[in-house]
DOMITOR-5360 format. One record per residue (C-alpha): x, y, z; residue in three letters. Coordinates in pm, 1 decimal, decimal comma, m for minus. Example, Ala and Ser with C-alpha at 12.3 -4.5 7.8 and 13.67 -1.06 7.14 Angstrom:
REM DOMITOR-5360
1230,0|m450,0|780,0|Ala
1367,0|m106,0|714,0|Ser
END
This chain:
REM DOMITOR-5360
0,0|0,0|0,0|Unk
136,0|342,4|m94,1|Unk
14,5|657,4|76,9|Unk
101,5|1027,1|75,2|Unk
375,3|1202,2|266,5|Unk
343,1|1180,1|648,3|Unk
92,3|896,6|619,7|Unk
110,4|591,7|847,3|Unk
189,0|371,1|548,7|Unk
461,1|509,9|324,2|Unk
609,8|857,6|318,3|Unk
855,2|1010,2|73,4|Unk
1123,3|1275,0|121,4|Unk
1328,6|1417,9|m163,6|Unk
1642,0|1623,6|m217,0|Unk
1635,4|1852,5|m515,7|Unk
1888,6|2026,6|m732,3|Unk
1881,3|2397,7|m809,3|Unk
1510,5|2454,1|m748,6|Unk
1394,5|2627,7|m430,6|Unk
1130,8|2448,5|m228,8|Unk
1023,7|2485,1|135,3|Unk
1161,3|2267,3|410,3|Unk
1131,6|2156,4|768,3|Unk
1372,0|2290,1|1027,7|Unk
1517,6|2049,7|1286,0|Unk
1193,9|1859,7|1291,4|Unk
1113,8|1494,0|1307,8|Unk
858,5|1343,4|1074,6|Unk
532,3|1319,4|1265,7|Unk
264,9|1065,8|1176,6|Unk
m63,3|948,6|1323,5|Unk
m58,1|588,4|1443,2|Unk
m299,2|413,2|1674,8|Unk
m500,6|732,9|1706,6|Unk
m209,3|940,7|1837,4|Unk
68,3|1158,7|1699,0|Unk
411,3|994,0|1718,4|Unk
762,7|1060,3|1594,7|Unk
876,8|855,0|1299,5|Unk
1178,2|655,4|1420,4|Unk
1330,0|310,7|1432,2|Unk
1222,6|99,2|1730,6|Unk
1568,1|m55,0|1758,5|Unk
1900,6|121,7|1812,1|Unk
2061,7|m41,1|1507,2|Unk
1947,1|0,0|1146,2|Unk
2046,5|m269,2|898,0|Unk
2076,9|m165,2|534,0|Unk
2171,1|m320,4|199,5|Unk
2328,5|m172,3|m112,6|Unk
2215,4|m241,5|m468,1|Unk
2465,7|m397,3|m706,9|Unk
2374,7|m143,7|m977,1|Unk
2652,5|105,4|m1053,2|Unk
2674,5|406,3|m1284,6|Unk
2948,8|570,5|m1489,3|Unk
3231,9|659,0|m1254,3|Unk
3072,6|495,1|m948,7|Unk
3080,6|118,0|m908,6|Unk
2865,8|m63,4|m653,9|Unk
3175,5|m93,2|m432,0|Unk
3244,2|280,2|m465,3|Unk
2882,6|348,9|m379,7|Unk
2893,9|130,5|m68,5|Unk
3211,6|301,2|53,9|Unk
3063,8|650,6|8,6|Unk
2735,0|575,8|183,0|Unk
2929,5|388,5|450,1|Unk
3120,2|708,4|528,8|Unk
2791,5|898,0|547,1|Unk
2640,9|642,5|785,4|Unk
2956,8|663,7|997,1|Unk
2918,9|1042,9|1020,6|Unk
2570,6|1012,8|1170,8|Unk
2680,1|726,4|1394,2|Unk
2970,2|936,5|1528,4|Unk
2736,3|1191,1|1691,1|Unk
2835,5|1135,1|2055,8|Unk
2499,4|1237,5|2202,1|Unk
2294,3|993,2|1990,9|Unk
2269,6|614,8|2015,0|Unk
2163,8|515,1|1663,9|Unk
2397,5|282,5|1470,9|Unk
2389,5|136,0|1120,7|Unk
2501,6|m204,5|992,3|Unk
2582,8|m291,0|630,4|Unk
2396,5|m611,4|551,5|Unk
2557,7|m679,9|214,3|Unk
2488,1|m623,0|m153,0|Unk
2154,2|m707,6|m312,5|Unk
2013,0|m730,5|m662,7|Unk
1697,0|m561,7|m533,8|Unk
1627,3|m201,6|m627,1|Unk
1524,1|69,9|m381,0|Unk
1153,1|139,3|m353,9|Unk
1033,8|m219,7|m329,4|Unk
838,6|m324,8|m20,6|Unk
1053,0|m632,4|38,8|Unk
1162,3|m602,6|401,0|Unk
1506,9|m472,6|303,7|Unk
1623,9|m116,6|356,2|Unk
1803,1|m72,3|25,0|Unk
2015,8|213,1|m107,1|Unk
2096,9|229,3|m475,2|Unk
2085,1|395,7|m814,2|Unk
1777,9|403,4|m1030,8|Unk
1718,6|607,8|m1343,5|Unk
1427,8|848,3|m1294,4|Unk
1450,3|1113,4|m1567,9|Unk
1086,9|1198,9|m1490,4|Unk
1209,0|1335,4|m1155,5|Unk
1409,0|1601,2|m1331,9|Unk
1491,9|1802,9|m1018,0|Unk
1513,1|1518,7|m766,9|Unk
1864,0|1397,8|m686,4|Unk
1755,4|1140,0|m430,3|Unk
1441,8|1015,9|m260,7|Unk
1379,6|833,4|66,3|Unk
1078,0|606,1|111,3|Unk
944,5|478,1|441,1|Unk
736,7|174,9|530,5|Unk
573,3|232,6|867,5|Unk
379,5|16,3|1110,6|Unk
36,7|182,3|1100,7|Unk
m45,9|65,3|1453,0|Unk
267,9|184,0|1633,2|Unk
426,2|437,9|1399,6|Unk
757,7|249,7|1408,3|Unk
977,1|244,3|1098,8|Unk
985,0|m98,5|935,9|Unk
1179,7|m30,6|616,2|Unk
1339,5|268,6|445,3|Unk
1484,6|275,3|94,6|Unk
1693,9|550,3|m62,3|Unk
1689,7|600,4|m439,4|Unk
1974,5|798,6|m600,4|Unk
1867,3|928,0|m939,0|Unk
2112,1|807,4|m1203,4|Unk
1971,5|1063,9|m1445,5|Unk
2229,7|1292,0|m1278,8|Unk
2608,7|1254,0|m1281,5|Unk
2765,9|1135,7|m954,9|Unk
3110,5|1146,0|m797,3|Unk
3289,7|977,2|m507,6|Unk
3612,5|1174,3|m558,4|Unk
3774,1|1275,2|m226,0|Unk
3771,3|1644,2|m319,2|Unk
3464,4|1637,2|m540,5|Unk
3425,7|1660,5|m917,3|Unk
3337,8|1999,5|m1070,9|Unk
3089,4|1838,2|m1309,1|Unk
2915,7|1591,3|m1077,5|Unk
2713,7|1580,2|m755,9|Unk
2892,1|1448,6|m448,4|Unk
2742,3|1112,6|m351,4|Unk
2858,2|1122,8|11,2|Unk
2696,5|1463,5|71,3|Unk
2363,6|1358,3|m75,4|Unk
2376,6|1028,7|114,7|Unk
2433,7|1215,6|441,5|Unk
2117,3|1416,0|378,5|Unk
1908,8|1113,2|283,8|Unk
2028,2|907,1|579,4|Unk
1899,1|1188,6|797,3|Unk
1556,7|1124,7|643,9|Unk
1603,7|749,9|678,2|Unk
1666,1|804,7|1049,6|Unk
1347,2|1010,0|1094,0|Unk
1449,5|1371,6|1034,4|Unk
1260,2|1610,0|810,3|Unk
1400,2|1896,6|609,2|Unk
1546,3|2213,9|758,3|Unk
1479,2|2573,7|658,8|Unk
1819,1|2690,8|785,4|Unk
1974,3|2779,9|452,8|Unk
2015,4|3067,8|210,7|Unk
1984,4|3070,2|m167,0|Unk
2011,4|3314,4|m451,8|Unk
1842,9|3314,5|m790,6|Unk
2036,1|3160,2|m1076,9|Unk
2059,4|3340,4|m1409,3|Unk
1917,9|3037,2|m1590,0|Unk
1639,6|2976,0|m1338,2|Unk
1612,6|2798,1|m1006,7|Unk
1823,8|2876,2|m701,7|Unk
2180,3|2824,3|m586,1|Unk
2259,9|2743,8|m223,2|Unk
2494,7|3006,9|m81,0|Unk
2496,8|2889,7|281,8|Unk
2329,2|2630,8|501,8|Unk
2338,4|2562,9|873,8|Unk
2229,8|2203,4|823,8|Unk
2277,5|1912,3|586,2|Unk
1898,6|1870,0|594,1|Unk
1837,5|2177,0|377,5|Unk
1624,1|2053,1|84,5|Unk
1828,3|2209,0|m196,0|Unk
2165,0|2056,9|m277,3|Unk
2486,5|2247,8|m314,3|Unk
2606,4|2290,0|m672,4|Unk
2795,6|2019,8|m858,1|Unk
3150,2|1977,9|m732,5|Unk
3075,9|2091,2|m376,5|Unk
3156,0|1869,1|m78,8|Unk
3024,6|2120,5|176,4|Unk
2738,0|1884,8|260,5|Unk
2960,5|1619,5|417,1|Unk
2962,8|1782,6|762,7|Unk
2679,9|1778,7|1016,6|Unk
2580,8|2105,9|1179,9|Unk
2418,2|2191,5|1513,8|Unk
2065,0|2159,6|1373,3|Unk
2133,9|1805,3|1246,6|Unk
2308,9|1697,1|1566,7|Unk
2027,6|1831,1|1782,6|Unk
1765,5|1655,3|1571,6|Unk
1927,1|1310,2|1575,0|Unk
1999,3|1347,5|1947,0|Unk
1634,5|1423,6|2016,6|Unk
1525,5|1109,5|1831,6|Unk
1786,8|872,7|1979,4|Unk
1933,2|1039,5|2290,7|Unk
2214,9|888,1|2488,7|Unk
2176,0|874,5|2865,7|Unk
2419,8|1159,2|2911,1|Unk
2236,5|1371,4|2653,8|Unk
1905,2|1323,9|2832,0|Unk
2061,9|1439,5|3156,8|Unk
2277,2|1722,4|3021,3|Unk
2062,2|1874,5|2747,8|Unk
1739,3|2068,4|2781,6|Unk
1466,0|2231,5|2579,8|Unk
1299,7|2561,0|2499,7|Unk
924,4|2575,4|2470,9|Unk
694,5|2865,3|2405,1|Unk
407,8|3020,6|2221,5|Unk
384,1|3266,8|1934,5|Unk
84,8|3496,5|1898,3|Unk
m24,3|3774,0|1664,8|Unk
m260,4|4031,4|1815,1|Unk
m333,1|3780,4|2090,5|Unk
m422,1|3499,4|1847,5|Unk
m204,7|3183,4|1834,2|Unk
10,8|3163,5|1521,5|Unk
52,0|2831,0|1340,6|Unk
353,7|2767,8|1114,9|Unk
585,5|3041,6|1238,4|Unk
956,3|2960,3|1199,8|Unk
1137,3|2979,8|1534,8|Unk
1518,1|2995,5|1543,9|Unk
1736,7|2954,2|1853,7|Unk
2082,2|3119,4|1832,1|Unk
2361,3|3037,9|2077,6|Unk
2557,7|3364,0|2133,3|Unk
2854,1|3169,4|2272,2|Unk
2904,5|2900,1|2006,4|Unk
2701,9|3077,3|1732,0|Unk
2516,2|2750,8|1666,0|Unk
2168,4|2781,3|1511,5|Unk
1878,8|2540,2|1559,0|Unk
1527,3|2587,8|1420,3|Unk
1171,3|2464,6|1462,0|Unk
810,9|2571,2|1398,1|Unk
491,7|2641,0|1586,8|Unk
303,7|2323,7|1509,1|Unk
m37,9|2337,6|1673,3|Unk
m345,6|2555,9|1692,9|Unk
m217,1|2711,1|2016,2|Unk
93,0|2850,2|1847,3|Unk
320,3|2636,0|2061,1|Unk
673,9|2526,7|1975,8|Unk
942,1|2311,0|2135,3|Unk
1310,8|2287,0|2048,8|Unk
1449,5|1990,2|2240,5|Unk
1789,5|1830,3|2306,6|Unk
1974,3|2162,7|2312,9|Unk
2302,0|2200,0|2503,9|Unk
2248,8|2397,5|2822,8|Unk
2311,1|2771,5|2803,5|Unk
2169,2|3099,8|2673,4|Unk
1975,4|3139,7|2347,0|Unk
1841,9|3431,5|2148,8|Unk
1504,0|3345,1|1992,7|Unk
1388,4|3482,7|1658,9|Unk
1048,5|3428,1|1494,1|Unk
1001,9|3478,8|1120,4|Unk
733,2|3412,2|858,3|Unk
763,2|3162,5|574,3|Unk
720,2|3437,2|320,3|Unk
998,9|3342,8|81,8|Unk
886,3|2986,6|5,5|Unk
583,5|2779,6|m91,6|Unk
398,1|2732,2|236,6|Unk
216,7|2426,6|97,5|Unk
552,8|2249,0|90,2|Unk
585,7|2285,5|467,2|Unk
232,6|2212,2|574,4|Unk
m81,6|2045,4|447,8|Unk
m267,6|2271,9|207,7|Unk
m569,6|2264,1|438,1|Unk
m378,5|2439,9|717,3|Unk
m408,2|2813,9|746,5|Unk
m54,1|2949,7|774,9|Unk
m34,7|3323,7|840,7|Unk
280,3|3476,9|689,9|Unk
172,7|3838,4|725,7|Unk
388,3|3938,8|1021,3|Unk
721,3|4100,7|1093,9|Unk
1031,0|3927,7|1225,4|Unk
1035,3|3940,0|1605,3|Unk
1266,4|3841,5|1890,9|Unk
1196,8|3715,2|2240,3|Unk
1222,4|4006,6|2484,2|Unk
1489,3|3828,2|2686,8|Unk
1773,3|3583,8|2648,7|Unk
1633,9|3237,6|2721,5|Unk
1845,1|2995,3|2924,5|Unk
1826,1|2623,5|2843,6|Unk
1855,9|2430,1|3172,5|Unk
2035,3|2096,3|3203,5|Unk
1782,3|1814,0|3189,6|Unk
1484,7|2050,2|3190,6|Unk
1274,8|2300,6|3000,3|Unk
1293,1|2677,3|2984,4|Unk
928,8|2722,1|3070,7|Unk
692,8|2889,0|2826,0|Unk
847,8|3174,1|2629,9|Unk
585,4|3409,7|2493,5|Unk
666,5|3591,5|2169,4|Unk
422,5|3835,2|2014,3|Unk
445,4|3941,7|1650,0|Unk
270,7|4218,5|1459,4|Unk
138,9|4244,1|1107,2|Unk
361,4|4385,8|835,0|Unk
END
């Protein structure tokens, strides 16, 4: 059975090239299962994956396995998270089949002319637990596993790092900046996360390194014991003229480390939570999603108000160790 994105059956997340689309900030995929809202995550601490035997020009199946293996190792090396990944061998199966295997591999999809890679999920509809996740890398594009990148090809390890974030349960992040390209579409100029939905240009290997937003997200999904005790959260509420605001983008900035982590107000009460943050002070900023397609962030049926000015919390908020900041109220005004 195939269902739409965020359904309790199968969901799909994509990474695109050169075309701006909206994204999720450090945000787990949320689905409804058993009549309740749950985070999409693996029920076990170890994820077993297979690699397709299909190669492409310049990237053999062995090259592919080595590159994605490095990307898995990068996520696994996050010291505050417990998730691990095990290579289960090569397979003749292709990604996207509901066969009980979590398969990564190439497949030619020229119809997906802006999609570099796509992650599919098979989910237990009763519990919300991940059962299988496949990652398709579109061989309609040119790929590279060169240590320093190839100026004419997309970096496989960078794209794999992004997709493995999805495979682990993370959504997209809005913490990135783009500029219009002369020939159309957008070019990424900076990103504070590998989970930004638009890839860096061909030749770039900038997407091989996790940032604070990514580390916080994976830690929140699979926290180590020390992380649970040492890290804390910020929670609050955003209103406009006294009315709760749904879909506002909330960004927490650490003035000491300069790390940036983002989230959204995600309910009818205008409430937000940014969890698994290192203890210490944060400056909070609230901004509208007025430079992207709101329908790409939220269901089209949701009423997302983007007619407001950027605002800051009226105080520096301190994240306590092992606790929550208490509700931070931020009021915005219309433009």
